[in-house]
N, C-alpha and C positions, 0 to 999 in steps of 0.2 A: 314713124317706124316705116322701113322699106316694105313694100308689098312683093309677095312672091309671084313671079310670073310664071305662067305655064310654059313648058318646053316648046321651043320653036317660036315664041314671041320675043320681040326685041324692045329693049328699053333705051331710048336714044341718050339719056343722060348717062346711063351706066356705060354705053358704047363710048361716048366722048371722053369719060374718065379713064377708061381703059387705054384709049389712044394716047391720051396725054401722058399716062404712066409709061406706056410703051416707048413713047418719044423720049422722055426723060431718060429711061434706061438706055436707049441707043446712044444718046449723047454721052453719058458716063462712060459707056463702053468704048466709043470712038475716041473720046479724049484720053483714055487711059487713066481716068480719075481714080479708079479702084486700085490700079497698081501704083499710082502716085501716093495715095493716101496710106496703102499698106506699107509700100517702100519707105515713105518718109517716116511712118511710125516706128518701124523696124530699125531704120537707119538711126533716128535720134535715140532710140532706147539702147542700141549698140554703142553709139558715142557716149552715152551717159554711163553705161557699165564700164566702159574702157576708163573714164575719167576716174570713177569710183575705184577700179582696180588700181590705178596709179597712186591715189591717195592712200590706199591701204598698204600698198608697197612701201610708201614713204614712211608711214607710221610704224611699220614693221622694222624698217632700217633703224628708226630713232630709238625704238625700244630694244634693239639688240643688246646694248650694255646691260640692261636689267636682267636679261636671261642668266647672266654669269653670277647673279647675286644668290641663285638658288644652290650653288655649289658651295660646300663648307671649305673654308681656307684650311690647309694643314696647320696644326698647332704644335709648338714645342712641348716637350713634356711638362715643363714648369707652368707654361700657360694652360695647358690642359688641366693640370692639378688646381690651379686658381679658379678655372671655370667650373670644375666639379665642386670646389668648395662654396662657390657662389651659388650654385644651383641647390646644393644641400641647405644652405643658409635660407633659401626662400621657403623651405618646408616649415609649417607651423610646428611648435613644440607639442610632445605628447605628454599630457598630464595623468596618464592612467594610474589610478590608485593613490595619487598624491593629494593630501587634504590640506597641506600647509608647506610654506617654504621657510627654511632656516637663513638667518642672516646675522651678521656680528653686530653687537650693540656697542655703541660709543657714547662716552659721557658727554652730556650737553650742559653748557653754561646757562644758568637761569638769569632772569632779568635782575639787575642790581649786582651781579657779580662782575668784578674787574678782571679782564684776561691779561695776563702779564705779557710784555713785548718780546721777552727772550723765549727761544724755542725749547730750552732744556729744562723748563719749569715743570713741576709735577702737576699733571692735569687734575689730580684729585683734591689739590690744595685749594680751599675755598677763600677767597679774598673779598671782603666786603668793602664796597665803596661808601665812604663817609663824606657827606657834605660838611661845609664849614659851619653850617647852621645847627649842626647836632651836637 
């Protein structure tokens, strides 16, 4: 730990360090190192920002056609009507108060019935298939 010296006394090691530090500072000042370091730093940062700016302008130019997609094209009345119908079809049905749905019943042929080939037959007529074994 350094010892405190009373005022007026000199420490030769401290004086030597201060002289070396002063000499280094004078060298930096004479060589313009501070100006070179700061100037180079700001210059390279300026070049970097200019490059980034050019890249952003290029990207903006490439994206220009996408900006027109936000505008709705004018539709003919028939096209608008179809579009409105499609939008309405996306809405779910409202089942308020309904407990059942009605539907038409159709007769069904049972296993073992032979369905006639001609279309003008009576569907209520039951024809049984008989095998030769019976």
